[in-house]
N, C-alpha and C positions, 0 to 999 in steps of 0.2 A: 435530553440533558442540555440545559442552557449553559453556554460558556461565558464566563466573566473574565475580565482582565485582572490579573493579580495586582496591577498598579492601582486599582480602584479601592483596595483595602487600606484606606487612609485613616480610618477612625478606630477608636478602641472602645469596647463595651465590656462591662463587668457582668458576669452571669453568676447568680447566687440564689439564696433562699432567705426566708425570714427566720430569724432566731428570736427568742424571747428572753429578755433580761429584766431582772428586778431592780428597780431604781432605789435610790436612798430612802425614799418615802414609802417603800413597800409596794408600789404600783408596778405591775408588769408592763414592759414597753416592747413593742415590735422593732427589731433592729435588722437592717440588711446585712447579710454575711456573704462576702464574695467567695465563691468556690473556684472560679478561674476567669481569666480575661481572654478576649479574642479580638483580632483585627477584623473590621467589617467594612462593607461598602453599602451605599444606599441603592435600592432598586427603584427604577422609575416604573410606576404602575400604569398599565394600559387602561384605556377607557373601560374595557370589559371588567378588569379586576376592580376598578374603582366602583363600578355599578354593583358588582356582586358583593363587595364589602359593605356598600351602603345598604344592601338588602339584609345584611346580617345585623344591622343597626350598631355597627362598631363605630365609636366616636374617636377621632384623632388617632388614626392609624399611620404607621410608617412601615415600610418593607425594607429589610436588609438582607445581605448575603454574607456567609462566612465559609471558610474552608470546612469541608465535612469533618464533623467531630462526633464520635459516638456518645460523648457525655451530654449532648444536647437533649433536653426533654421539654415537653410543653408545660411542665409544672414549674420551670425556673422563672425567675424574675430577671429582667435585663435592665441594667443601669447605664444610661448614656447621658453624659453631661449633667449629672446630678438628678436627672429625671428617671423615674422608675416605670417600667412597662411590663405588662403581662404578655405572654406569647399567645396570640390568637390562633395562628396557624403555623405549623412547622412542616416544611417539605424537605425530606431527606434525599440526598443523592450520594449514595455510598460507592459510586463508581470511582475508578482511579482518577485523581484530580477533580473530584466532584465538589460542588458547592451546595450547602444547605441554605434554603431561603426561609426567612421568618417574617411573619406579619405581626407587628407589635401594637398593642392597644395601651394607651396611657393609663397608668394606674390611678384610680380615683377612690377616695374614701379610705376607710380602714379595711385591712385584710385583702 
């Protein structure tokens, strides 16, 4: 169990899903729907982590940590500063005062 300092949770992220709405012209549009928000901190990746992520051919990854939350699922979309990310990996730590770590991949294209 890696210990993080609570004071590093300086940023806010929105966790949500895509919902579909029909526009005025009848075209269905994908819209981000926030389910909950959480405070997070950035994780500095080791050289080993960076190399293993490169092997997965993941482009533009960031790693963050949040207080453990059983609502977290790898199917959620994470929105940070108007940028949307898919969850590439989710490491759960459900121990007392545990932190979950997420590796995020920048969302590209449609869907």
